[in-house]
N, C-alpha and C positions, 0 to 999 in steps of 0.2 A: 432832728431830734436831740436835745441836750439835757442832761442831768447835772444838778448842782451838788458840789461836795466842798464843805468849808472844813478847814482845819484850824482849831482854836487851841491855844496851850496856856497853861498856867502862868499868871505873871510872876508868883512867887517861886515856881519850879518850871522853867521853860521846857524841860524835857519831859513834861508830863502833858501830852496832847491828846485830844479827842477829835474824832471826825463826826460832823453833822451832815445828814443827809436831807436833801429838800422832800417834803411831802406834797407840795404843790404842783410840781412839774410832771413830765417834761415840757420842755419849751422848744418851739419851733426854730427861733432864731438865737444866735450866740448872744446877741445883745441883750436879750431878754433874760437869758441865764446869767449873764453878767451883773444886770441890774438887781436880780434876785439875790445872788451872791453877796453884793454889798447890804442889802436889805437883811439878810440872815445874819451877817457879822454884826450889825448894829444891834439886832435882837440879841445875840449872844452875849455880847458885852452889857447889854440893860438886864437881861436875866439874871445874868451872874455877878451883876454889881461890880463890873471891872475887874474880877477876880482872874477871868479868863479873856484872852487877847486874840482875836482871829488872826492868823498870820499868811494863810495862804486859802485860794480857792481854786475849784478846777470845774470847768464846765466839760464835762465828759460826754462825747459824741455817742449816742445809741445807735444800734443796728436794728432799723425797723422799729418796731415799739416796745422793744426790750427795755427792762428797767433794771 
């Protein structure tokens, strides 16, 4: 099982960054997690009207059913 975390930073000040944690998962396969990470990145960009840019994502493997 994998949990998605996306890091997005301000376009105007790249040192200001925020973590976004997925609320839909966890996902059984790494590929599902990656797909969701890109979907989240697009949504972050859209919601913040381009002022935040996703820079990294992580598909964190969970132990058991832990979130």
